[in-house]
C-alpha positions as a Markdown table, in Angstrom:
| # | Residue | x | y | z |
|---|---|---|---|---|
| 1 | Unk | -1.2 | -12.7 | -6.9 |
| 2 | Unk | -4.4 | -11.3 | -4.7 |
| 3 | Unk | -4.6 | -7.5 | -4.9 |
| 4 | Unk | -4.8 | -7.3 | -1.0 |
| 5 | Unk | -3.8 | -9.8 | 2.5 |
| 6 | Unk | -6.0 | -10.8 | 4.4 |
| 7 | Unk | -5.4 | -12.8 | 7.7 |
| 8 | Unk | -4.8 | -16.0 | 6.4 |
| 9 | Unk | -2.4 | -14.6 | 3.9 |
| 10 | Unk | -0.5 | -13.2 | 6.0 |
| 11 | Unk | 0.1 | -16.2 | 8.2 |
| 12 | Unk | 1.1 | -18.1 | 5.2 |
| 13 | Unk | 3.3 | -15.8 | 3.7 |
| 14 | Unk | 4.9 | -15.6 | 6.9 |
| 15 | Unk | 5.8 | -19.2 | 7.0 |
| 16 | Unk | 7.1 | -18.9 | 3.3 |
| 17 | Unk | 9.3 | -16.1 | 4.3 |
| 18 | Unk | 10.3 | -18.0 | 7.5 |
| 19 | Unk | 11.0 | -21.3 | 5.2 |
| 20 | Unk | 13.1 | -19.0 | 3.0 |
| 21 | Unk | 15.0 | -17.1 | 5.5 |
| 22 | Unk | 16.8 | -18.6 | 8.5 |
| 23 | Unk | 17.3 | -15.1 | 9.6 |
| 24 | Unk | 13.1 | -13.8 | 9.5 |
| 25 | Unk | 12.8 | -17.3 | 10.5 |
| 26 | Unk | 14.6 | -16.6 | 14.0 |
| 27 | Unk | 11.9 | -13.5 | 14.0 |
| 28 | Unk | 9.2 | -15.4 | 13.5 |
| 29 | Unk | 10.5 | -17.8 | 16.1 |
| 30 | Unk | 10.3 | -15.1 | 18.3 |
| 31 | Unk | 7.1 | -12.2 | 17.5 |
| 32 | Unk | 5.3 | -15.1 | 15.7 |
| 33 | Unk | 3.0 | -14.2 | 12.5 |
| 34 | Unk | 3.6 | -10.1 | 12.4 |
| 35 | Unk | 0.6 | -7.4 | 12.9 |
| 36 | Unk | -1.1 | -6.1 | 9.8 |
| 37 | Unk | -0.6 | -3.2 | 11.1 |
| 38 | Unk | -3.9 | -2.0 | 9.2 |
| 39 | Unk | -5.2 | 1.5 | 8.3 |
| 40 | Unk | -8.3 | 2.4 | 6.8 |
| 41 | Unk | -8.3 | 3.4 | 3.4 |
| 42 | Unk | -9.0 | 6.9 | 2.8 |
| 43 | Unk | -8.2 | 11.0 | 3.1 |
| 44 | Unk | -7.5 | 10.8 | 7.2 |
| 45 | Unk | -5.2 | 7.9 | 6.8 |
| 46 | Unk | -3.3 | 9.6 | 3.9 |
| 47 | Unk | -3.0 | 13.0 | 6.2 |
| 48 | Unk | -2.1 | 10.9 | 9.0 |
| 49 | Unk | 1.0 | 9.4 | 6.7 |
| 50 | Unk | 1.9 | 13.0 | 5.5 |
| 51 | Unk | 2.3 | 13.6 | 9.2 |
| 52 | Unk | 4.7 | 11.3 | 10.1 |
| 53 | Unk | 6.8 | 12.1 | 7.3 |
| 54 | Unk | 10.2 | 12.7 | 9.4 |
| 55 | Unk | 9.0 | 12.6 | 12.7 |
| 56 | Unk | 8.4 | 10.3 | 14.9 |
| 57 | Unk | 5.3 | 8.2 | 15.3 |
| 58 | Unk | 3.6 | 9.3 | 18.5 |
| 59 | Unk | 4.9 | 13.2 | 17.9 |
| 60 | Unk | 3.0 | 12.8 | 14.2 |
| 61 | Unk | 0.4 | 10.7 | 16.6 |
| 62 | Unk | -0.4 | 13.8 | 18.3 |
| 63 | Unk | -0.8 | 16.5 | 16.0 |
| 64 | Unk | -3.8 | 13.9 | 14.4 |
| 65 | Unk | -5.4 | 13.5 | 17.0 |
| 66 | Unk | -5.6 | 17.4 | 18.3 |
| 67 | Unk | -6.3 | 18.1 | 15.0 |
| 68 | Unk | -9.1 | 15.3 | 15.0 |
| 69 | Unk | -10.2 | 16.1 | 18.4 |
| 70 | Unk | -10.9 | 19.7 | 17.6 |
| 71 | Unk | -12.5 | 19.1 | 14.3 |
| 72 | Unk | -14.6 | 16.4 | 15.8 |
| 73 | Unk | -13.1 | 13.5 | 12.5 |
| 74 | Unk | -11.1 | 14.6 | 10.1 |
| 75 | Unk | -12.3 | 15.1 | 7.0 |
| 76 | Unk | -11.7 | 17.3 | 3.3 |
| 77 | Unk | -14.5 | 19.8 | 4.3 |
| 78 | Unk | -12.3 | 20.1 | 7.9 |
| 79 | Unk | -9.6 | 20.6 | 6.8 |
| 80 | Unk | -10.2 | 23.1 | 4.1 |
| 81 | Unk | -12.3 | 25.3 | 6.4 |
| 82 | Unk | -8.9 | 25.6 | 8.5 |
| 83 | Unk | -6.7 | 27.0 | 5.9 |
| 84 | Unk | -3.0 | 26.4 | 6.2 |
| 85 | Unk | -2.8 | 28.8 | 8.9 |
| 86 | Unk | -5.4 | 27.1 | 10.9 |
| 87 | Unk | -3.7 | 23.9 | 10.5 |
| 88 | Unk | -0.5 | 25.3 | 11.6 |
| 89 | Unk | -2.0 | 26.2 | 15.1 |
| 90 | Unk | -1.8 | 22.5 | 15.9 |
| 91 | Unk | 1.9 | 21.5 | 15.6 |
| 92 | Unk | 2.0 | 21.5 | 11.5 |
| 93 | Unk | 4.7 | 23.2 | 9.6 |
| 94 | Unk | 4.0 | 25.2 | 6.7 |
| 95 | Unk | 5.4 | 22.9 | 4.7 |
| 96 | Unk | 3.1 | 20.3 | 5.4 |
| 97 | Unk | -0.3 | 22.4 | 6.0 |
| 98 | Unk | -0.1 | 23.2 | 2.5 |
| 99 | Unk | 0.7 | 19.6 | 2.1 |
| 100 | Unk | -2.6 | 18.6 | 3.9 |
| 101 | Unk | -5.2 | 21.6 | 2.4 |
| 102 | Unk | -4.1 | 21.1 | -0.9 |
| 103 | Unk | -5.1 | 17.0 | -0.3 |
| 104 | Unk | -8.1 | 17.6 | 0.9 |
| 105 | Unk | -9.2 | 20.3 | -1.9 |
| 106 | Unk | -8.2 | 17.8 | -4.5 |
| 107 | Unk | -10.6 | 15.3 | -2.9 |
| 108 | Unk | -13.2 | 17.8 | -2.7 |
| 109 | Unk | -12.6 | 19.0 | -6.6 |
| 110 | Unk | -12.7 | 15.3 | -7.4 |
| 111 | Unk | -9.3 | 14.8 | -8.2 |
| 112 | Unk | -8.2 | 12.6 | -5.9 |
| 113 | Unk | -10.6 | 9.9 | -5.8 |
| 114 | Unk | -9.7 | 7.1 | -3.1 |
| 115 | Unk | -11.7 | 4.0 | -4.3 |
| 116 | Unk | -10.5 | 4.5 | -7.9 |
| 117 | Unk | -7.2 | 4.4 | -6.4 |
| 118 | Unk | -7.7 | 1.3 | -4.5 |
| 119 | Unk | -9.1 | -0.4 | -7.8 |
| 120 | Unk | -6.1 | 1.2 | -10.8 |
| 121 | Unk | -3.6 | -0.8 | -11.1 |
| 122 | Unk | -0.4 | -0.5 | -9.4 |
| 123 | Unk | 1.4 | 1.6 | -12.2 |
| 124 | Unk | -1.1 | 4.2 | -12.4 |
| 125 | Unk | -2.5 | 3.9 | -9.0 |
| 126 | Unk | 1.5 | 5.3 | -8.2 |
| 127 | Unk | 1.5 | 7.9 | -10.6 |
| 128 | Unk | -1.8 | 10.0 | -9.9 |
| 129 | Unk | -0.3 | 9.5 | -6.0 |
| 130 | Unk | 2.9 | 10.9 | -6.6 |
| 131 | Unk | 1.4 | 13.8 | -8.5 |
| 132 | Unk | 0.3 | 14.9 | -5.5 |
| 133 | Unk | 2.2 | 17.9 | -3.3 |
| 134 | Unk | 3.8 | 16.4 | -0.6 |
| 135 | Unk | 3.6 | 12.4 | -1.9 |
| 136 | Unk | 6.6 | 10.9 | -2.1 |
| 137 | Unk | 7.8 | 7.4 | -2.8 |
| 138 | Unk | 7.5 | 6.3 | 0.9 |
| 139 | Unk | 3.8 | 8.0 | 1.9 |
| 140 | Unk | 2.8 | 5.9 | -1.4 |
| 141 | Unk | 4.3 | 2.7 | -0.2 |
| 142 | Unk | 2.9 | 2.8 | 3.4 |
| 143 | Unk | -0.6 | 3.8 | 2.0 |
| 144 | Unk | -0.6 | 0.9 | -0.6 |
| 145 | Unk | 1.4 | -1.2 | 2.8 |
| 146 | Unk | -0.9 | -1.0 | 5.6 |
| 147 | Unk | -4.8 | 0.8 | 3.2 |
| 148 | Unk | -4.6 | -1.4 | 1.1 |
| 149 | Unk | -2.8 | -3.9 | 1.8 |
| 150 | Unk | -0.7 | -4.6 | -1.1 |
| 151 | Unk | 0.7 | -7.7 | -0.8 |
| 152 | Unk | 4.8 | -6.6 | -2.0 |
| 153 | Unk | 5.4 | -3.2 | -1.3 |
| 154 | Unk | 9.0 | -2.3 | 0.1 |
| 155 | Unk | 8.6 | 1.2 | 1.8 |
| 156 | Unk | 11.6 | 3.3 | 0.2 |
| 157 | Unk | 13.8 | 5.0 | 2.7 |
| 158 | Unk | 11.9 | 3.7 | 6.0 |
| 159 | Unk | 14.3 | 4.4 | 8.6 |
| 160 | Unk | 13.3 | 1.8 | 11.2 |
| 161 | Unk | 13.0 | -0.9 | 8.2 |
| 162 | Unk | 16.7 | -0.1 | 8.2 |
| 163 | Unk | 17.8 | -0.4 | 11.6 |
| 164 | Unk | 15.7 | -3.4 | 11.7 |
| 165 | Unk | 17.7 | -4.6 | 8.6 |
| 166 | Unk | 20.7 | -4.4 | 9.8 |
| 167 | Unk | 19.8 | -5.7 | 13.4 |
| 168 | Unk | 18.2 | -9.3 | 11.8 |
| 169 | Unk | 20.8 | -9.5 | 9.3 |
| 170 | Unk | 23.7 | -8.7 | 11.2 |
| 171 | Unk | 24.9 | -6.1 | 8.6 |
| 172 | Unk | 28.0 | -3.5 | 9.6 |
| 173 | Unk | 25.7 | -0.4 | 9.1 |
| 174 | Unk | 22.3 | 1.2 | 8.2 |
| 175 | Unk | 21.1 | -0.3 | 4.2 |
| 176 | Unk | 20.9 | 2.3 | 1.7 |
| 177 | Unk | 17.9 | 2.1 | 0.1 |
| 178 | Unk | 19.6 | 0.8 | -2.7 |
| 179 | Unk | 21.2 | -2.0 | -0.3 |
| 180 | Unk | 17.0 | -2.6 | 1.3 |
| 181 | Unk | 16.1 | -3.3 | -2.0 |
| 182 | Unk | 18.7 | -5.7 | -2.9 |
| 183 | Unk | 17.9 | -7.7 | 0.5 |
| 184 | Unk | 14.1 | -7.6 | 0.2 |
| 185 | Unk | 14.4 | -8.9 | -3.6 |
| 186 | Unk | 14.8 | -12.4 | -2.7 |
| 187 | Unk | 11.5 | -11.7 | -0.3 |
| 188 | Unk | 9.3 | -11.5 | -3.7 |
| 189 | Unk | 6.3 | -11.6 | -4.2 |
| 190 | Unk | 6.1 | -11.0 | 0.0 |
| 191 | Unk | 8.1 | -7.9 | 0.9 |
| 192 | Unk | 5.5 | -6.1 | 2.4 |
| 193 | Unk | 4.8 | -9.3 | 4.6 |
| 194 | Unk | 8.3 | -8.7 | 5.5 |
| 195 | Unk | 8.4 | -5.6 | 5.9 |
| 196 | Unk | 6.0 | -6.8 | 8.9 |
| 197 | Unk | 8.2 | -9.0 | 10.4 |
| 198 | Unk | 11.2 | -6.2 | 11.0 |
| 199 | Unk | 9.0 | -3.6 | 12.3 |
| 200 | Unk | 8.0 | -6.7 | 14.4 |
| 201 | Unk | 11.5 | -7.3 | 15.4 |
| 202 | Unk | 11.8 | -3.5 | 15.8 |
| 203 | Unk | 8.9 | -3.1 | 18.3 |
| 204 | Unk | 10.2 | -5.9 | 19.9 |
| 205 | Unk | 13.5 | -4.7 | 21.0 |
| 206 | Unk | 12.3 | -1.6 | 22.0 |
| 207 | Unk | 9.8 | -3.1 | 24.1 |
| 208 | Unk | 6.6 | -1.4 | 22.2 |
| 209 | Unk | 5.3 | -4.9 | 20.7 |
C-alpha cells in the first residue's frame, strides 16, 4: 500500500469502494469522488485539530483565525510567547491553552519533530503523538488522515462520521465506536477514503458541500 494518497489514488480507491459497497456507491453517484480534505503537515494543523476537539468546526475556526491573525502566523515561538493566559484571551479554555502551549514547547525543544513523525512507522509515530498531553486517538487519526494522507485510517469517535454512517447504512441509531470499526473493517485498505465519502455525504445532505 502507498504511504499517502494523491488524487489518482483517491479516485481509484473511491471506485473500488463503490464496487464493493452499494451504500457508498449511492453516495458516490451523487457527489462523485470526495474532496481530499487535505491539510498541510506540521504545527499549525495539529493545533487546529486540537482546537476542534469537542466543539463545532465553526467555533474552532474562529478561535484559530483570531489567534493566527493576532500573532501574524501561528508558530511554536508565537504560541509560547503568548503563554497559557495569553492564549485564553482568544477563546481557548485553560485546558486547551495548556495543551497548545505544551505542544509548542515540545517542538521548540526538539521532543516533537513533524518530519520524523511523517517518516516513522505508523505504530511508533502514533505512540510519539499519544504521549503528548491533549492528543488522543481522534486527534492522531485526523492528523494522519488529513495531513499525512494515510489511506487506511478510521477516525475513532468522530460524530460526523457516526451520523453519516447511520444515514448511509440506514442504521436504527448512531453506531458506537466498536460498531463503526466493525462496519469500516470491510473498507480496508481504503478506510480513509470511505471516511471522506461519508463526510462528503454529511456535508452534501446539510447543504455545505
